[in-house]
Each structure stands twice: as C-alpha cells, then as structure tokens.
VOGU-3710 file (C-alpha; in Angstrom, 3 decimals, decimal comma):
1> xxxxxxxxxx> -66,577/79,909/8,127  -69,140/78,965/10,750  -67,783/78,007/14,166  -68,960/74,791/15,808  -67,605/75,438/19,317  -66,541/78,457/21,383  -64,082/78,331/24,230  -60,510/79,229/25,147  -56,987/77,885/24,973  -55,403/77,476/28,390
11> xxxxxxxxxx> -51,673/78,130/28,014  -50,318/78,181/31,573  -51,827/81,361/33,052  -52,627/82,673/29,574  -56,195/82,262/28,283  -56,873/82,724/24,566  -60,531/82,991/23,502  -61,013/80,959/20,300  -63,632/79,606/17,939  -63,455/76,086/16,549
21> xxxxxxxxxx> -63,924/75,816/12,780  -63,927/72,657/10,664  -60,704/72,413/8,657  -61,960/69,714/6,308  -65,049/69,035/4,241  -66,435/66,076/2,370  -66,945/66,186/-1,387  -68,536/62,759/-1,646  -71,697/62,657/-3,761  -74,785/62,070/-1,594
31> xxxxxxxxxx> -77,335/59,444/-2,639  -80,912/58,965/-1,496  -82,608/55,665/-0,861  -85,486/55,035/-3,275  -88,129/52,425/-3,983  -86,752/50,537/-7,006  -90,129/49,726/-8,557  -91,489/53,295/-8,743  -88,535/55,536/-7,798  -90,238/56,903/-4,704
41> xxxxxxxxxx> -87,925/58,201/-1,993  -87,558/56,103/1,153  -87,224/58,215/4,310  -86,239/57,422/7,845  -88,880/58,498/10,298  -88,069/58,810/14,005  -91,031/57,314/15,817  -91,576/56,965/19,558  -91,958/53,345/20,590  -94,550/54,200/23,259
51> xxxxxxxxxx> -97,131/56,246/21,342  -96,115/55,415/17,748  -95,933/59,111/16,851  -93,169/60,676/14,732  -90,900/62,868/16,881  -89,365/66,129/15,528  -85,633/66,752/16,062  -86,302/69,543/18,603  -87,942/67,015/20,968  -85,204/64,377/20,739
61> xxxxxxxxxx> -82,767/64,173/23,662  -80,090/61,798/25,010  -80,441/58,806/27,264  -78,356/55,915/28,569  -79,795/52,399/28,322  -79,059/50,212/31,306  -78,727/46,431/31,325  -82,413/45,887/32,138  -83,514/48,076/29,200  -84,528/51,112/31,251
71> xxxxxxxxxx> -83,418/54,532/29,991  -81,669/57,187/32,115  -82,282/60,647/30,551  -79,144/62,830/30,114  -79,536/66,537/29,299  -77,081/69,072/27,974  -77,293/70,862/31,342  -76,196/67,674/33,090  -73,127/67,433/30,870  -72,313/71,130/31,260
81> xxxxxxxxxx> -72,247/70,793/35,056  -69,623/68,030/35,042  -66,454/69,042/36,990  -64,219/69,026/33,929  -61,659/71,732/33,299  -61,895/70,970/29,577  -65,657/71,588/29,278  -65,045/74,912/27,529  -61,266/74,938/27,450  -58,524/73,450/25,299
91> xxxxxxxxxx> -56,005/72,740/28,047  -52,399/72,440/26,817  -50,512/69,834/28,855  -47,101/69,577/27,135  -45,039/70,257/24,022  -43,420/67,414/22,104  -41,644/66,922/18,737  -44,124/66,287/15,932  -42,459/62,971/14,980  -43,482/61,501/18,340
101> xxxxxxxxxx> -47,149/61,555/17,287  -48,233/58,328/15,607  -50,265/59,102/12,462  -52,605/56,278/13,488  -53,890/58,582/16,236  -54,904/61,359/13,812  -58,618/62,119/13,717  -60,650/65,161/12,598  -58,877/68,479/11,964  -59,972/71,983/13,012
111> xxxxxxxxxx> -58,784/75,568/12,694  -58,572/77,659/15,867  -59,603/81,247/15,177  -58,954/84,116/17,581  -62,273/85,186/19,098  -62,165/88,969/19,401  -59,538/91,695/19,324  -58,229/90,878/22,799  -57,332/87,367/21,658  -55,032/88,506/18,808
121> xxxxxxxxxx> -51,942/89,119/20,982  -51,876/85,846/22,987  -52,934/83,916/19,868  -49,956/85,308/17,925  -47,651/84,617/20,876  -48,620/80,945/20,985  -48,351/80,611/17,213  -44,832/82,082/17,078  -43,712/80,000/20,063  -44,839/76,840/18,276
131> xxxxxxxxxx> -43,012/77,916/15,117  -39,727/78,643/16,861  -39,739/75,514/19,016  -40,665/73,299/16,059  -42,870/71,334/18,406  -46,570/70,579/18,715  -48,805/71,076/21,739  -50,700/68,161/23,284  -54,013/69,242/24,796  -57,311/67,977/26,205
141> xxxxxxxxxx> -60,734/69,322/25,240  -64,387/68,284/25,501  -66,579/68,116/22,390  -69,888/66,422/21,598  -70,341/64,834/24,986  -66,883/63,427/25,594  -63,360/64,473/26,505  -60,872/64,227/23,672  -57,165/64,457/23,016  -55,771/67,020/20,566
151> xxxxxxxxxx> -52,578/68,210/18,928  -51,987/71,884/18,103  -49,632/72,897/15,302  -49,109/75,865/12,972  -50,463/75,841/9,398  -49,419/78,984/7,535  -50,461/81,727/9,994  -53,180/79,738/11,737  -53,152/77,376/14,702  -54,706/74,069/13,698
161> xxxxxxxxxx> -55,866/71,328/16,032  -55,972/67,642/15,135  -58,196/65,407/17,182  -56,242/62,406/18,458  -57,447/58,985/19,450  -56,571/57,919/22,958  -53,661/55,460/23,116  -55,943/52,620/24,264  -58,086/53,149/21,137  -55,240/52,041/18,843
171> xxxxxxxxxx> -55,328/48,315/18,218  -52,065/46,349/18,256  -51,213/44,896/14,813  -51,184/41,303/16,012  -51,432/38,638/13,328  -51,295/41,202/10,504  -47,692/40,788/9,313  -46,844/37,848/6,997  -46,244/34,621/8,905  -43,652/33,194/6,502
181> xxxxxxxxxx> -40,051/34,379/6,696  -39,204/36,321/3,544  -35,754/37,563/2,518  -35,280/40,568/0,249  -32,171/40,963/-1,894  -30,196/44,194/-2,202  -30,906/44,271/-5,941  -34,649/44,279/-5,262  -34,255/47,072/-2,700  -32,253/49,114/-5,228
191> xxxxxxxxxx> -35,064/48,846/-7,766  -37,665/49,692/-5,115  -35,630/52,788/-4,183  -35,514/53,827/-7,838  -39,290/53,413/-8,135  -39,867/55,412/-4,937  -37,607/58,203/-6,202  -39,631/58,386/-9,406  -43,110/58,212/-7,889  -42,331/60,254/-4,770
201> xxxxxxxxxx> -42,020/63,606/-6,532  -45,623/64,778/-6,864  -47,482/67,961/-5,978  -50,241/67,181/-3,497  -52,378/69,993/-4,928  -52,455/68,210/-8,298  -54,179/65,113/-6,877  -57,946/64,844/-7,347  -60,809/62,367/-6,991  -61,219/60,576/-10,343
211> xxxxxxxxxx> -64,051/58,422/-9,038  -66,166/61,416/-8,002  -65,673/63,017/-11,426  -66,736/59,804/-13,144  -69,880/59,597/-10,987  -70,748/63,234/-11,760  -70,325/62,614/-15,489  -72,550/59,534/-15,256  -75,265/61,519/-13,452  -75,196/64,224/-16,123
221> xxxxxxxxxx> -75,395/61,608/-18,891  -78,282/59,736/-17,218  -80,230/62,916/-16,597  -79,909/63,729/-20,300  -80,838/60,206/-21,357  -77,563/59,625/-23,234  -75,901/57,255/-20,786  -74,634/53,957/-22,191  -73,257/51,634/-19,520  -70,102/49,733/-20,360
231> xxxxxxxxxx> -69,017/46,516/-18,743  -65,929/46,933/-16,622  -62,987/44,663/-17,356  -62,122/42,745/-14,206  -58,701/41,138/-14,154  -58,368/37,879/-12,222  -56,652/38,422/-8,896  -54,333/36,115/-6,997  -52,626/32,882/-7,941  -50,063/34,547/-10,197
241> xxxxxxxxxx> -46,332/33,945/-9,818  -44,370/36,972/-10,990  -40,728/37,817/-11,472  -40,350/40,544/-8,840  -37,202/41,968/-10,410  -38,834/42,222/-13,831  -41,957/43,813/-12,355  -39,899/46,435/-10,513  -37,819/47,243/-13,584  -40,932/47,640/-15,728
251> xxxxxxxxxx> -42,516/49,843/-13,065  -39,496/52,157/-12,989  -39,507/52,378/-16,779  -43,250/53,096/-16,940  -43,090/55,689/-14,151  -40,275/57,588/-15,848  -42,104/57,490/-19,176  -45,301/58,850/-17,608  -43,346/61,748/-16,099  -41,586/62,511/-19,374
261> xxxxxxxxxx> -38,090/61,896/-18,019  -35,877/61,112/-21,006  -37,074/58,090/-22,928  -38,674/56,633/-19,827  -36,033/53,957/-19,307  -33,808/53,136/-16,372  -30,639/51,070/-16,278  -30,658/47,791/-14,416  -27,457/45,843/-14,983  -28,132/42,284/-13,939
271> xxxxxxxxxx> -30,821/43,537/-11,614  -28,345/45,324/-9,327  -28,440/48,906/-10,613  -31,682/50,686/-11,416  -33,072/54,168/-11,729  -29,681/55,700/-12,580  -29,615/59,063/-14,198  -29,035/59,316/-17,903  -32,149/57,539/-19,145  -30,479/54,168/-19,846
281> xxxxxxxxxx> -32,698/51,217/-20,665  -33,997/48,960/-17,920  -33,744/45,444/-19,279  -36,014/42,804/-17,792  -33,859/40,195/-16,075  -35,280/36,695/-16,630  -35,145/34,088/-13,900  -32,112/31,925/-14,658  -31,220/28,517/-13,364  -28,005/28,002/-11,462
291> xxxxxxxxxx> -24,955/26,568/-13,238  -25,119/23,419/-11,132  -28,740/22,934/-12,105  -27,909/23,345/-15,813  -24,975/20,885/-15,529  -27,130/18,417/-13,684  -29,835/18,773/-16,300  -27,279/18,153/-19,118  -25,856/15,086/-17,393  -29,320/13,784/-16,806
301> xxxxxxxxxx> -30,159/14,256/-20,475  -26,969/12,354/-21,492  -27,766/9,545/-19,137  -31,282/9,448/-20,420  -30,086/9,314/-24,031  -27,543/6,557/-23,279  -29,903/4,423/-21,249  -31,412/1,524/-23,182  -35,117/1,561/-23,771  -37,207/-1,149/-22,243
311> xxxxxxxxxx> -38,828/-3,367/-24,847  -41,934/-5,228/-23,985  -42,467/-8,974/-24,676  -40,325/-12,106/-24,067  -37,513/-13,116/-26,429  -37,066/-16,656/-27,825  -34,843/-18,968/-25,731  -33,204/-20,442/-28,837  -32,270/-17,014/-30,159  -30,827/-16,088/-26,787
321> xxxxxxxxxx> -28,781/-19,328/-26,697  -27,393/-18,716/-30,192  -26,324/-15,183/-29,266  -24,630/-16,408/-26,102  -22,725/-19,168/-27,969  -21,597/-16,758/-30,664  -20,359/-14,301/-28,079  -18,433/-17,063/-26,269  -16,818/-18,263/-29,517  -15,804/-14,742/-30,437
331> xxxxxxxxxx> -14,330/-14,158/-26,991  -12,349/-17,437/-27,153  -10,994/-16,591/-30,592  -9,958/-13,177/-29,416  -8,217/-14,651/-26,393  -6,349/-17,215/-28,544  -5,190/-14,536/-30,950  -3,931/-12,421/-28,124  -1,991/-15,386/-26,624  -0,336/-16,251/-29,937
341> xxxxxxxxxx> 0,672/-12,677/-30,504  2,153/-12,502/-27,024  4,198/-15,706/-27,564  5,475/-14,438/-30,904  6,545/-11,192/-29,381  8,281/-12,998/-26,531  10,171/-15,271/-28,933  11,281/-12,345/-31,042  12,501/-10,526/-27,981  14,545/-13,569/-26,832
351> xxxxxxxxxx> 16,136/-14,011/-30,289  17,035/-10,352/-30,442  18,569/-10,590/-26,999  20,719/-13,665/-27,939  21,947/-11,976/-31,108  22,880/-8,866/-29,226  24,759/-10,918/-26,627  26,716/-12,841/-29,343  27,740/-9,604/-31,035  28,856/-8,150/-27,745
361> xxxxxxxxxx> 31,012/-11,221/-26,982  32,612/-11,085/-30,414  33,423/-7,444/-30,023  34,995/-8,060/-26,644  37,243/-10,886/-27,998  38,318/-8,749/-30,930  39,132/-5,900/-28,619  41,303/-8,225/-26,460  43,200/-9,514/-29,462  43,825/-6,010/-30,738
371> xxxxxxxxxx> 45,048/-4,856/-27,342  47,457/-7,814/-27,066  48,854/-7,214/-30,528  49,426/-3,554/-29,785  51,267/-4,361/-26,554  53,465/-6,875/-28,253  54,410/-4,406/-30,959  55,337/-1,648/-28,553  57,454/-3,761/-26,114  61,229/-3,628/-27,085
381> xxxxxx> 63,047/-6,956/-27,391  66,088/-7,687/-25,124  69,423/-8,265/-26,892  71,459/-11,309/-25,950  75,137/-10,605/-25,191  77,679/-12,614/-27,139
//
C-alpha cells in the first residue's frame, strides 16, 4: 500500500520511524456531471480571476484571504518551518482505557507501518505494550496543514491510528432529545431486550452494501439497453398510532424466523415475557380498556337505554288534562282500598285479642275451682267428741 506521510512515533525517548497508510477506502460509485440535452461531460476548469487563463494543478498554491479580500500566499516551506514538534512526529502524550474515548470523536483511520529494519524492534515493543496494558495511546500529529489529535491501538499485529476530533469540535446535543416526558414499562423493555438479543448476533464480515450492488446492476442493464425502470413503492410516513407492544412482539417473531431459530416465534405472556428460549409463540397483545372504563361504559349504556327519548311537537292540553284526572282517580281509589284493608285487619286483630283474653280468663277460673276442690278433698275432717 502506498504511504501518504512519513515520520516517526515519539514514545518517550524512543523514536520509531513509520509510514502512514490509509486503512480505509471508499467503494462508492463515482458519477460525472453531464449536459442532459446531448450527454456531453461538464468539467470544472480552474481559471485565474486576473488573466482568465486556466491554471494547471502544478501552479496552484495556498493563500489566506483577509477581511478586505486581499490574499496572503502560504507555501509548503512556510508550514514546514513552523515550530511544531508534531510536524513530522506522532507524539504520544498519554495512555488511557479505550472506553474513555467517545466514538463521536472518531475520524479517519490509518495503519502505521514500520519504516525500515531498525524500526522493527521499537515498533514491536510499543505494540506489545499496548496489548498487555489494554489501553490506547493519545497522540498529536500534523497532517495536511493542521495539527490533529490521534488514538493508537493494536489491530491484529499492526498499530492503527484513528484521527480524533478535538473536544471543542463536538457539538453539545442541546434540543435533540424529546421534549415530552415519556415513561417506558418493564414489559416493553423486556421485549426490546429480546429483540436486541436476536438482532445483535451478526457477523460484521457478512454485511455488504445492497445499494451499491443495485446501482451496479442498473448500470449494466442500461449499458446493454435492457433496463426497465420500476416505480418504487413509497409508504406514507408519520401520523400513525401503533401498539408498541404488538410491534415489538412481531419484530421478535420476524427476527427469529429470518434467522431460522425454531419456528420463528417468541413467547410473550401478557406482554411481560418475550424472547424466551424454546420457540414459543409470541401473541400480539391488544390494547385493552381498564375494568373501570368497561363498567362505566356499561352503566352509561344502561342509563342511555333507560332514558326516555325526547319527542318533538306539543301535546294537546285536553289530552294532558284527561291523563292527569285519570291518574288522580286511580291514586285515590288505591288509597281508599288500602285504608279499608287496614281497618279490616285492625278489627280482626282486636276481635282475636278479645277472644284470646276471654279464653284465658275462663281457663284461670276453672283452674281455681279445680284447685279448691282438690284441697277440700284432701283436708281431713275433725271429729266431734261426745
């Protein structure tokens, strides 16, 4: 691989000559700008504003534009003479745990190759020290006209360097999080965990760019004249209210099915258990109303059924008077009947009471007579002496 920068790693008093090699490459398909009417290519020409002549790349330099529009020329020699220790050196400043580096700071990646036989020993020493410490090195280096921040770590048997953004280049996420307060239930978290466990197991090497392959196939078809464009189906976005529990359960089921795990189903009992082993079915839990709401709805329906319906129009006064008189007569008759029945019952009760009292008196008199007769019979008579 072609190196893009030569320098050295400064590791305390140790200097390691290295070459900087790009660790990544772009596979995006390049397009050219063309004139739509005739297909002619449209090029960018670099023209000098003073003489109107096109300038070749070899004659193009750098310059800084001041506020008044004047240009201050800057040459590569000017930049090389800057008093920077990192002009041709990757200066290691400290070693920190890898988890302390925010992925938001990650920029371009490079491989550091040992430059010459004398660099093999110190290069291997630094690599093994990084492996054993399980830390990464934070360094400064200068590249393409500016000083940069980097992180050195071990990839297989090679030291790799990731360019890092400076801390003040990371924007604070103000106003990005949702404004409304949202609560998440444990059942929803359980289903999300089950979905993560299913989707999380993937080999990174198996991932590929489907869009690039589709573009390549389209180019081949168009070049052969057999391309037939099809209209893409665009689903309407936004404005849809979904059952989150049901969506999660379906996602778990679909993910397991796509990975060929059992029958592609996961158990979700009442929306509280999901993704359990054994391939049980994940039933979609519908949104149910509370018991109080159902009872209230039933009572409301009863009241609605019992309530009289309003009838339009005025009724005749004569008919209303007749109904009122009839109701009064009926009420009076009912009251009279009730009074008579009450009097009859009262009279019967009094008669029954008198009869009972008479019988009781008779029994008492009979008992007295019987007692007197018995006493008289049992008392011996006194004899009179002659």
